N, C-alpha and C positions, 0 to 999 in steps of 0.2 A: 503493499501499500505507499501510494505516494505520500508527502507530507500535506499535499493540499486536502486530499482524501482524509488523512488522519485526522488532522484541523477540524475539518466538518463533522467526522464523528465526534470527536471531542465538544464541538459546539452543540450537537443533537443530543448529547448527555450532559449540559448544562456547565462543562467543564470549562469556563471562560479562560481562565490563565493558563491551563494546558495548550489551549486552542491559539491564544496570541503566541506562545511561545514558539509553537512548531509553524505557524503562518511566519514569525520573523526570522526563524530558519531558513525557511523556504525561500524568503526574500533576500536573506544574504547570500544564499546558493547561487540564487539568478534573480539578479535584481532588474531584470528586464521582462519578468513574468506577469501581466497583470492580474491574473488570478489570484496570486498570493497577496497583491495589495487588496482586491475586492474581498477577499475572505476576511483578511485584516481588519478591512473596513466593518465589515459585517459585525465581528467581534466587539468592535470600539462601541457601535451603534447598539448593539444588543445591550451593552454594560451603561450607557447613556451618556458616552462621550461623543457627541454629535458632530462637534466641530472638527475633531480628530480623523473621526470616521470619513467625513467629506473630503478632507486633504487627501486620504487614502484611495479614495474613488477618482478625485481629478488626477492623481499620477496616474491610475490604471487607464483613465481616459487617453491622458498624456501619450503612454507608451501604447495603446492600439486605441485609435478613434473609434472603432469597431468593437470595442468590449461590450456589448448590448447589458449584460448584467451590473456593471458599474453604473450605467444610466438609470438602470430599474431600481438599485439600491439606493443613488443618490435620490432618486423619485419619492422614495417610502419616506425618506430623512425629509424632505419638504413636505409631504403629504401630512406626516405626524406633528409637523410644527405649524400646521394650518396654512401653509403658504401653496395653497393649490394649483395657482398659476403656473407656477415654478414645477411644482410636482407634475403636472399635466405634460409641460415641455419636456421632461425625462422620462417619462412613459413612453409619450410618443416618439421620441428619439430611439428608446430602446428598441420599440416596434419596428423602426424603419432600419436599426440595425440587425434586426432579424429575429428579435426576441417575441415568438408568437406563442407565448406561455397564456394557459388559462388566467393564471395570476396577473401578468402585465395586461391581459385585457380587463380583468376586474379592477386593478388601481386604475386604469384608464376611464372606466366608466364611472367607477367613486369620484374622481377627480370631477369629470364633468357634473355628477350630481350634485357635490360641493358646491361647485359654481354655478348652481341652477339651472343646470343647461341639460337638463333630463331628456330632451329628444335627440342631444348630440350622443348621451350614454347609450341608447337604446341598441346600435349595432354592436357595441364593444360587450354591454354586458349579454346580449344575445351569444355572441362569439364564445365568450367564457363558458356559457352553458354549454354549447355544442363542444367543447372540449373537455369540459368537466362535467357530465349529466349528473353529479350524485353531489354536488356543491349546494347546499341548503341556502346558505346566505346569498350566492349568486341567483339562485332562483327566486328568493323572496325579493332583492333588488332589481330583478328583471319583472315581477310581476309590478312593482312599484313602477315602474316606469313606464309601463305599459298602462297601469292605471291611470296614470297622469296624462297619459295620450287618449284616455276615453275609451281603450280597448278592452272592455272589463272582461268580456269570455276569455281573451288570450291570457289576460292577467289570472283569472280562478286557475286555469291551467297550472300556472306557475305557481300560485300559492297552494293549491292542491299538492303539487310534486313536493315543496318546500316541506309543508308540515307529514308527508309520508317518509321522508328522510329525515327530518329532525321534529320528532314528535313533540319538544317541548318548546317551540317557536312561537311564542305567546303572541307575538306582533303580527306574523304570519297568519293564525287563527285569526286575530282582529280583523284583520284586512279581509280578510275572506270572506268573514261575515258582514263587512262593508260591501264588498262586490255582490254577494248572494242578495243581502238589500236592495242595492240597485236593481236585482233581477226579480225583484219580488217574490224572492224566495226566503219569505220571512221566518218561517220554522228552522230551516237550516241556519238562516244567518243567526240566529237564538242561539242553535245550538253550538256556533262557532267561538260567539261570544263569551258562553258558558266554559268552553274548553280553553280560550284565551284566560279565563279567570282562576280554573283548574290549576293551569301551569304557571301563573302568576296571580296571586289572590289582591295584589294592590295595583293590576293593570287598571288605571282610572279611565282610560275612555271606554275600553270593553264593560266595564261596569255603569257607566254612565250611559252608554248607548241601550245595552240590555234594559235596563230600568225604562228609559223613553218608551222603546217599542213594547214592553211587557204592561206600559200604562197607556199602550194605545195612542202614542204618540208618533209624529211622522221626522226622521231624521233627516229627511234629504228632499226639501220642498224646492 
């Protein structure tokens, strides 16, 4: 096993110091290898040293302008700092450099969502789901994007799939209830609000809407 692989194994085990040590050795042995810089940057990001991590990603980009993983990792740093335009730029660059992974498509979509551009997020979150059909959170976000475009039938399919994969996803049950309500499937809507409350008893929206329906109100005038 080479040092980069060993370091990644240490990261997966949460052994950050061992990982940092082994990536440092990898850099010393070959200081022109962008992968070792990206990996070291990921260790620094994991332990909260974002500024230093970014320097390692920038070094990797300098060594190889097509090091797509460096742009993806930098994008995550910007996203976590709520610098969504910069994050979006990094994820788009990673995609152009060939990083066509479900994770990159997901983060591209989430950046657009954070920038209130759900329509632009739609093709990216759709592609993410195509690449990883069992990603419950991607299904949920896809459903939300579809619902915001008033594609309720399509949204229902995604919310249903989400709760099938992740039966503890209270927000998916809630939004499924809303979608059923829009389709005048009142009994099913009530059942979904109840499921949301079963999973998360303090789900305020589900509790409120369920009470309104039970009292004969209309939640979507």
